[in-house]
C-alpha positions, 0 to 999 in steps of 0.5 A, a space after each residue: 919186883 916190878 909187879 909188887 912195886 906196881 901193886 903197892 903203888 896202885 893200892 896207894 893211889 886207890 886208897 887215897 883217891 878212891 876210898 871205898 870206891 874201887 874194886 882191885 883184882 890181882 891175877 897172878 899169871 903163873 898160878 892162874 894161867 886160864 884166868 890170865 888168857 880170859 882176861 887177855 893178859 899179854 904183858 906185865 905188869 898190866 893195870 886194866 880200869 874197866 869202869 866207868 867206861 871206856 876200858 883203859 889199860 896200863 902196861 909196865 912201870 906204875 911208879 909214875 903216880 901221874 900216869 896211873 892217875 890219868 889212866 884211872 881218870 882221877 883228877 887231883 885238882 877236884 
């Protein structure tokens, strides 16, 4: 359930603040073990922001919208 809630919240944030300006890849570590190893996924749920640099990672509860916005470097006041 944590992963489903995380995916839902991240998609909502991206759709709201990054409309048509993001790419979201979801890796199921149970079905894609090799890809999970290649991506160095060590904890779940995990959000990785690759671009723009620097790369940032958020592990755990993603229901805190403010925290997710900070990791994605989204300033809602602009």
